[in-house]
C-alpha positions as CSV (number, residue, x, y, z in Angstrom):
1,M,1.5,-41.8,3.9
2,H,0.4,-38.6,5.8
3,K,-0.8,-35.9,3.5
4,S,-0.3,-32.2,4.1
5,D,-3.1,-29.6,4.3
6,I,-1.2,-27.0,2.2
7,A,2.0,-26.5,0.2
8,L,4.1,-23.3,0.4
9,I,6.5,-22.7,-2.5
10,G,9.2,-20.1,-2.2
11,L,11.3,-19.9,1.0
12,A,12.5,-16.4,1.2
13,V,12.0,-14.9,4.6
14,M,8.3,-14.1,4.0
15,G,7.6,-17.6,2.8
16,Q,9.5,-19.2,5.7
17,N,7.6,-17.2,8.2
18,L,4.2,-17.9,6.6
19,A,5.0,-21.6,6.7
20,L,5.9,-21.4,10.4
21,N,2.7,-19.5,11.0
22,M,0.7,-22.1,9.2
23,A,2.3,-24.9,11.2
24,G,1.9,-23.0,14.4
25,K,-1.9,-22.9,13.7
26,G,-2.1,-26.7,13.5
27,L,-1.8,-27.1,9.7
28,S,0.5,-29.7,8.2
29,V,2.7,-28.0,5.6
30,T,4.8,-29.1,2.6
31,V,7.5,-26.6,1.6
32,Y,9.4,-26.4,-1.7
33,N,12.1,-24.1,-2.9
34,R,13.9,-24.0,-6.3
35,T,17.3,-24.4,-4.5
36,W,17.5,-27.4,-2.1
37,E,20.2,-25.7,0.0
38,K,17.7,-23.1,1.2
39,T,15.1,-25.7,1.9
40,E,17.6,-27.8,3.9
41,A,18.7,-24.8,5.9
42,F,15.1,-24.0,6.8
43,M,14.2,-27.6,7.8
44,T,17.3,-27.9,10.0
45,G,16.9,-24.4,11.4
46,P,13.6,-22.5,12.0
47,A,11.3,-25.4,10.9
48,K,13.0,-28.1,13.1
49,G,10.3,-29.9,15.1
50,A,7.4,-28.2,13.3
51,S,4.7,-30.0,11.3
52,I,6.5,-29.2,8.1
53,I,7.9,-31.6,5.5
54,A,10.2,-30.7,2.6
55,A,9.7,-31.7,-1.1
56,M,12.6,-32.2,-3.4
57,D,10.7,-31.3,-6.5
58,I,7.3,-30.0,-7.8
59,K,6.0,-33.5,-8.5
60,A,6.8,-34.6,-4.9
61,C,5.3,-31.4,-3.6
62,A,2.0,-32.0,-5.4
63,A,1.9,-35.7,-4.4
64,S,2.3,-34.8,-0.7
65,L,-1.0,-32.9,-0.6
66,K,-4.5,-33.9,0.4
67,T,-6.9,-33.5,-2.5
68,P,-8.2,-31.2,-3.7
69,R,-4.8,-29.6,-3.4
70,I,-4.1,-26.1,-2.0
71,I,-0.8,-24.5,-3.0
72,F,0.5,-21.1,-1.8
73,L,3.1,-19.4,-4.0
74,M,5.5,-16.9,-2.4
75,V,7.8,-16.1,-5.3
76,K,8.9,-12.9,-7.0
77,A,6.2,-11.3,-9.0
78,G,6.3,-11.3,-12.8
79,G,7.6,-14.0,-15.1
80,A,8.7,-16.2,-12.2
81,V,5.0,-16.8,-11.3
82,D,4.1,-17.9,-14.8
83,A,7.2,-20.1,-15.1
84,L,6.3,-21.8,-11.8
85,L,2.7,-22.3,-13.0
86,D,4.0,-24.0,-16.1
87,E,5.9,-26.5,-13.8
88,I,3.0,-27.1,-11.4
89,L,0.1,-27.5,-13.8
90,P,0.9,-30.9,-15.1
91,H,0.7,-32.2,-11.5
92,L,-2.6,-30.6,-10.7
93,E,-6.2,-31.7,-11.2
94,P,-9.6,-30.0,-11.6
95,G,-10.7,-28.6,-8.2
96,D,-7.2,-27.8,-7.0
97,I,-6.5,-24.2,-5.8
98,V,-3.3,-22.1,-6.3
99,M,-2.8,-18.9,-4.4
100,D,-0.2,-16.2,-5.3
101,G,0.9,-14.3,-2.2
102,G,3.4,-12.1,-3.9
103,N,3.0,-8.5,-5.1
104,S,1.8,-9.4,-8.5
105,H,0.2,-6.8,-10.8
106,Y,-3.6,-7.2,-10.7
107,E,-3.9,-7.5,-14.5
108,D,-1.5,-10.4,-14.5
109,T,-3.6,-12.0,-11.7
110,A,-6.8,-11.6,-13.7
111,A,-5.1,-13.3,-16.7
112,R,-3.9,-16.2,-14.5
113,V,-7.4,-16.6,-13.1
114,L,-8.7,-17.2,-16.7
115,R,-5.8,-19.4,-17.7
116,L,-6.2,-21.8,-14.8
117,R,-10.0,-21.7,-15.0
118,D,-9.7,-23.4,-18.4
119,A,-7.9,-26.3,-16.7
120,G,-10.6,-26.5,-13.9
121,I,-8.2,-25.0,-11.3
122,S,-9.0,-22.0,-9.2
123,F,-6.4,-19.2,-8.9
124,L,-6.5,-16.6,-6.1
125,G,-4.4,-13.4,-6.1
126,V,-3.7,-12.9,-2.4
127,G,-2.3,-9.6,-1.1
128,V,-0.3,-10.1,2.1
129,S,0.9,-7.2,4.2
130,G,2.7,-7.1,7.5
131,G,6.4,-7.6,6.6
132,E,8.4,-10.5,7.9
133,K,7.1,-10.2,11.5
134,G,3.5,-10.0,10.3
135,A,4.0,-13.1,8.1
136,L,5.0,-15.0,11.3
137,L,2.6,-13.6,13.9
138,G,-0.4,-12.7,11.7
139,P,-0.6,-10.5,8.5
140,S,-3.4,-8.7,6.9
141,I,-4.6,-10.9,4.0
142,M,-6.5,-9.6,0.9
143,P,-7.6,-12.5,-1.4
144,G,-9.3,-12.1,-4.7
145,G,-10.5,-14.5,-7.4
146,P,-13.3,-17.1,-7.6
147,R,-15.5,-16.8,-4.5
148,E,-16.0,-20.5,-4.2
149,A,-12.2,-20.9,-3.9
150,W,-12.0,-18.2,-1.3
151,E,-14.7,-20.0,0.7
152,R,-12.6,-23.2,0.7
153,V,-9.4,-21.5,1.9
154,A,-11.0,-19.0,4.2
155,P,-10.5,-21.2,7.3
156,I,-6.7,-21.4,6.5
157,L,-6.3,-17.7,5.8
158,G,-8.4,-16.8,8.8
159,A,-6.3,-19.0,11.0
160,I,-3.0,-17.3,10.1
161,A,-4.2,-13.7,9.8
162,A,-3.9,-11.0,12.4
163,R,-7.0,-10.3,14.6
164,T,-8.9,-7.1,15.1
165,R,-9.7,-6.0,18.7
166,D,-13.1,-7.9,18.5
167,G,-11.3,-11.1,17.5
168,R,-12.2,-11.2,13.8
169,P,-9.5,-12.3,11.4
170,C,-7.9,-9.5,9.2
171,T,-8.9,-11.2,6.0
172,G,-11.9,-11.2,3.8
173,Y,-13.0,-11.7,0.2
174,M,-12.0,-8.7,-1.8
175,G,-13.7,-9.6,-5.1
176,R,-13.4,-11.2,-8.4
177,D,-10.4,-11.5,-10.8
178,G,-7.5,-9.3,-9.7
179,A,-9.3,-7.6,-6.8
180,G,-7.1,-8.9,-4.1
181,H,-3.8,-7.7,-5.7
182,F,-5.5,-4.4,-6.7
183,V,-6.4,-3.7,-3.0
184,K,-2.8,-4.7,-1.9
185,M,-1.4,-2.4,-4.6
186,V,-3.5,0.6,-3.3
187,H,-2.4,-0.3,0.2
188,N,1.2,0.0,-0.9
189,G,0.4,3.3,-2.6
190,I,-1.0,4.7,0.6
191,E,2.1,3.3,2.4
192,Y,4.4,5.3,0.0
193,A,2.4,8.5,0.7
194,V,2.4,8.2,4.5
195,M,6.1,7.3,4.6
196,Q,7.0,10.3,2.6
197,I,4.7,12.6,4.7
198,L,6.6,11.4,7.8
199,A,10.0,11.8,6.2
200,E,9.0,15.4,5.3
201,A,8.1,16.1,8.9
202,H,11.4,14.7,10.0
203,D,13.2,16.9,7.5
204,L,11.3,20.0,8.7
205,L,12.3,19.3,12.3
206,L,15.9,18.6,11.3
207,R,16.7,21.2,8.7
208,G,14.3,23.8,9.9
209,H,14.5,23.4,13.6
210,G,17.8,21.6,14.2
211,M,16.0,19.0,16.4
212,E,18.1,16.0,17.2
213,A,16.9,12.5,16.4
214,S,16.2,11.5,20.0
215,A,14.0,14.6,20.6
216,Q,12.2,13.9,17.3
217,A,11.6,10.3,18.5
218,D,9.8,11.7,21.6
219,L,7.7,14.0,19.4
220,F,6.7,11.2,17.0
221,D,5.8,9.1,20.1
222,E,3.6,12.0,21.3
223,W,1.8,12.2,18.0
224,N,1.3,8.4,18.0
225,S,-1.7,8.5,20.3
226,G,-5.5,8.4,20.2
227,K,-7.0,8.6,16.8
228,C,-3.7,9.6,15.2
229,A,-1.9,6.4,16.3
230,S,-0.5,4.2,13.5
231,Y,2.1,1.6,12.9
232,L,4.2,3.9,10.6
233,L,4.3,6.6,13.3
234,E,5.3,4.0,15.8
235,I,8.2,2.6,13.8
236,T,9.4,6.1,12.8
237,A,9.9,7.0,16.5
238,D,11.8,3.7,17.0
239,V,14.0,4.4,13.9
240,L,14.8,7.9,15.2
241,R,16.0,6.4,18.5
242,R,18.3,3.8,17.0
243,R,22.1,4.3,16.8
244,D,24.6,2.8,14.4
245,A,26.3,-0.3,15.8
246,I,29.6,0.7,14.1
247,S,29.9,4.4,14.7
248,D,27.4,4.9,17.5
249,A,26.0,7.8,15.5
250,P,22.2,8.2,15.0
251,I,21.3,5.5,12.5
252,L,19.9,8.0,10.0
253,D,23.2,9.8,9.9
254,V,24.8,6.8,8.2
255,I,22.0,5.7,5.8
256,L,22.2,6.8,2.2
257,D,19.5,9.4,1.3
258,A,18.2,7.5,-1.8
259,A,15.1,5.4,-1.3
260,G,14.4,2.4,-3.6
261,S,11.1,0.8,-4.4
262,K,9.6,-2.4,-5.9
263,G,7.1,-0.7,-8.2
264,T,3.8,-1.0,-6.5
265,G,3.6,2.8,-5.8
266,L,4.2,3.5,-9.5
267,W,1.5,0.9,-10.4
268,T,-0.9,2.8,-8.1
269,S,-0.2,6.1,-9.8
270,R,-0.6,4.6,-13.2
271,S,-3.9,3.0,-12.3
272,A,-5.1,6.3,-10.9
273,L,-4.3,8.0,-14.2
274,T,-6.0,5.3,-16.2
275,L,-9.1,5.4,-14.1
276,G,-9.1,9.3,-14.0
277,V,-8.7,9.5,-10.3
278,P,-6.3,12.1,-8.8
279,A,-3.9,10.4,-6.4
280,T,-1.7,13.4,-6.0
281,T,-0.2,12.6,-2.6
282,I,0.7,9.0,-3.6
283,T,2.2,10.2,-6.9
284,A,4.2,12.9,-5.2
285,A,5.6,10.2,-2.9
286,V,6.6,8.1,-5.9
287,E,8.3,11.0,-7.5
288,A,10.1,12.0,-4.3
289,R,11.7,8.6,-4.3
290,M,12.8,9.1,-7.9
291,L,14.3,12.5,-7.0
292,S,16.1,10.9,-4.0
293,G,17.7,8.5,-6.4
294,M,19.2,11.4,-8.4
295,R,21.8,11.8,-5.7
296,K,24.7,12.6,-8.0
297,E,22.7,15.4,-9.6
298,R,21.6,16.7,-6.2
299,Q,25.1,16.8,-4.9
300,L,26.2,18.7,-8.0
301,A,23.2,21.2,-7.8
302,A,23.4,21.8,-4.1
303,P,26.1,24.5,-4.2
304,L,25.0,26.0,-7.5
305,L,21.2,26.5,-7.4
306,P,20.2,29.6,-5.4
307,G,17.6,29.3,-2.6
308,P,16.5,31.1,0.6
309,R,18.9,31.6,3.4
310,A,19.0,28.8,5.9
311,N,17.2,30.6,8.7
312,P,15.7,28.6,11.6
313,L,12.2,27.5,10.9
314,P,9.7,28.1,13.7
315,V,8.2,24.7,14.0
316,D,5.0,24.5,16.1
317,R,4.9,20.9,17.3
318,E,1.1,20.7,17.8
319,R,0.5,22.3,14.4
320,L,2.8,20.0,12.6
321,G,1.1,17.0,14.2
322,R,-2.3,18.2,13.0
323,A,-0.8,18.8,9.5
324,L,0.5,15.3,9.4
325,F,-2.8,13.8,10.3
326,Q,-4.6,15.9,7.6
327,A,-2.1,14.9,4.9
328,T,-2.3,11.2,6.0
329,L,-6.1,11.2,5.9
330,T,-5.9,12.7,2.4
331,A,-3.6,9.9,1.2
332,Y,-6.1,7.3,2.5
333,A,-9.0,9.3,0.9
334,Q,-7.2,9.1,-2.5
335,G,-6.6,5.4,-2.1
336,F,-10.2,4.6,-1.3
337,A,-11.4,6.9,-4.1
338,L,-9.2,4.9,-6.5
339,M,-10.7,1.6,-5.3
340,G,-14.2,3.1,-5.6
341,A,-13.4,4.0,-9.2
342,A,-12.1,0.5,-9.9
343,E,-15.3,-1.0,-8.5
344,K,-17.4,1.3,-10.8
345,A,-15.3,0.3,-13.8
346,W,-15.0,-3.4,-13.2
347,E,-17.6,-4.4,-10.7
348,W,-15.4,-6.8,-8.8
349,G,-17.4,-6.5,-5.6
350,L,-15.0,-4.3,-3.6
351,D,-16.4,-3.4,-0.2
352,M,-14.7,-0.3,1.2
353,A,-15.8,-0.9,4.8
354,E,-14.5,-4.5,4.6
355,I,-11.2,-3.4,3.2
356,A,-10.7,-0.9,6.0
357,R,-11.6,-3.6,8.5
358,V,-9.0,-6.0,7.1
359,W,-6.4,-3.2,7.3
360,Q,-7.1,-2.6,11.0
361,E,-4.4,-5.0,12.2
362,G,-1.4,-6.8,10.8
363,C,-0.7,-4.6,7.8
364,I,1.8,-1.7,7.3
365,V,-1.0,1.0,7.0
366,R,-2.8,-0.1,10.1
367,A,-4.0,3.0,12.1
368,A,-6.4,3.8,14.9
369,F,-8.6,5.9,12.6
370,L,-9.4,2.9,10.4
371,D,-12.2,2.3,12.9
372,D,-13.7,5.6,11.8
373,I,-13.2,4.7,8.1
374,V,-15.1,1.4,8.7
375,H,-17.9,3.5,10.3
376,A,-17.9,6.0,7.5
377,F,-18.3,3.5,4.7
378,T,-20.7,1.3,6.8
379,S,-23.0,4.3,7.5
380,Q,-22.7,5.8,3.9
381,R,-22.3,3.0,1.4
382,T,-22.4,5.6,-1.5
383,L,-19.8,7.9,0.1
384,E,-17.9,9.5,-2.8
385,N,-14.9,10.7,-0.8
386,L,-13.6,9.9,2.6
387,L,-12.9,13.6,3.3
388,L,-16.7,14.1,3.1
389,A,-17.5,11.7,6.0
390,P,-19.0,13.6,9.0
391,V,-16.7,11.6,11.4
392,F,-13.7,13.6,10.0
393,D,-15.3,17.0,10.2
394,A,-13.5,18.0,13.4
395,P,-10.0,16.9,12.4
396,L,-10.3,18.6,9.0
397,A,-11.6,21.8,10.6
398,S,-8.4,22.2,12.6
399,G,-6.1,20.3,10.2
400,H,-6.4,22.2,7.0
401,G,-5.1,25.4,8.5
402,A,-2.2,23.6,10.1
403,L,-1.3,21.9,6.8
404,R,-1.5,25.3,5.0
405,Q,0.8,27.0,7.5
406,T,3.3,24.1,7.5
407,V,3.5,24.0,3.7
408,A,3.9,27.8,3.6
409,L,6.7,27.8,6.1
410,A,8.5,24.9,4.2
411,V,8.3,26.8,0.9
412,E,9.5,30.0,2.5
413,H,12.5,28.2,4.0
414,G,13.3,26.1,0.9
415,V,12.5,22.7,2.5
416,P,10.9,20.4,-0.1
417,V,7.6,19.0,1.0
418,P,6.1,17.4,-2.1
419,A,3.6,15.1,-0.4
420,L,2.4,17.6,2.1
421,S,2.0,20.2,-0.7
422,A,0.2,17.7,-2.9
423,A,-2.2,16.8,0.0
424,L,-3.0,20.5,0.5
425,A,-3.6,21.1,-3.2
426,Y,-5.9,18.1,-3.4
427,Y,-7.9,19.3,-0.4
428,D,-8.2,22.8,-1.8
429,G,-9.1,21.5,-5.2
430,L,-11.8,19.3,-3.7
431,R,-13.4,22.1,-1.8
432,S,-13.4,24.5,-4.8
433,A,-16.9,24.7,-6.3
434,R,-15.3,26.3,-9.4
435,L,-11.9,25.6,-10.9
436,P,-10.0,27.3,-13.7
437,A,-10.7,24.4,-16.1
438,S,-13.0,26.7,-18.1
439,L,-9.8,28.4,-19.4
440,I,-8.3,25.0,-20.3
441,Q,-11.5,24.1,-22.3
442,A,-11.2,27.4,-24.1
443,Q,-7.5,26.9,-24.9
444,R,-8.1,23.4,-26.2
445,D,-10.9,24.7,-28.5
446,Y,-8.8,27.6,-29.6
447,F,-5.9,25.6,-30.9
448,G,-7.5,22.3,-31.6
449,A,-11.2,22.9,-32.2
450,H,-12.0,20.4,-29.5
451,G,-15.2,22.2,-28.5
452,F,-16.4,23.0,-25.0
453,E,-19.4,22.5,-22.8
454,R,-21.4,25.5,-21.4
455,L,-22.9,26.0,-17.9
456,D,-26.2,27.3,-19.2
457,M,-27.2,24.8,-21.9
458,P,-26.3,21.2,-23.1
459,G,-24.2,20.4,-26.2
460,T,-20.8,21.1,-27.6
461,F,-19.8,24.6,-28.7
462,H,-17.0,26.5,-30.3
463,G,-15.7,29.9,-29.3
464,P,-15.2,33.1,-31.3
465,W,-11.5,32.5,-31.9
466,E,-11.3,33.4,-35.6
467,E,-9.1,36.3,-36.4
468,E,-11.1,39.4,-37.4
């Protein structure tokens, strides 16, 4: 009986497209899904004629594989992964490899690495970015876990990954334990921030300038060039051009103004707080989605809460474009700073230049300036913050003023720009040689006797707060 190279378990759209991608790269694939109806529909539809076979159950799935076995899970994160592992483990042997391609939390992944290690089985947490299209044509893939397991699956992941302009696969070893899923989590946090930044620009153009969607699309296309080009700018322009098939209105006119999420942005914010890293732009984007979900409250408050008169907002297109780039770069800087802190804390082996390289194609946060980020971290391995890289001196010199003016105009006209504002506050905080935290130290010592540090000598001191 012919044995498959790999099994893929979980046939939602991402799983189906990854299976087709694998088969298209010459791999023989076994697929399994909890419901046979979905498997049957896949086999008689998209997979017809491909080098893919279907398994009726977990036992048959494991038996169909070459040994040592390689299994790729594409199921919902959380308890579903552990339940599936409980089913699979009795049918595996030492030396087998299980990969989790879902958006699992990195701490869960680290625990699963230990659990399967005790059974002699390698577990890899594999971040996959690129959406449904990327899964089929080539995603960005971020694996973490035992290095020896990565080395065995590298040819498979390299075959199905997107390619950089120099032909290298957009995959690479992220590091030990939960490193792969941590990097994917931060990727998603940056994604949240940039999406919010672009939404705020759209709102400024719409509410402040009265610019129609088609004209906005042309402007976003204009911004999507040179070093500023990115996938998210590209699709924003495309979205703004689309019209509703039912009403023929611009598509954004009929879409509810309440954005959902799957939690990875919140995980990024929580991790940043835990590690003591300010990720203000990412957190502002998470909170903006929460506020968008308060639609009933917003509808109630809109006619009741006073604000500035709705005067036309004088939007300077070139200035707004520079402000967007400054804020976007700040979001990436916060993400890379968070990964740097994780590396200092846990010593996974995270390589910032390699992460930026893997993100160059295939993933949602791919952007032209990732070339410069690769260069920045390659030339300065100890770079503390991306905003300090010389390669970004010129855009920051012109961008900070543009961002400042954009935020000031938005505030004056009552248009909420939480991500743009947070990006500016982060930038101004980072460039401040002295911040007012001395007062906070004094306040804490005043009411709680926590003590404070001095500028002129080491040690812990208390202030003269006793009442005379």
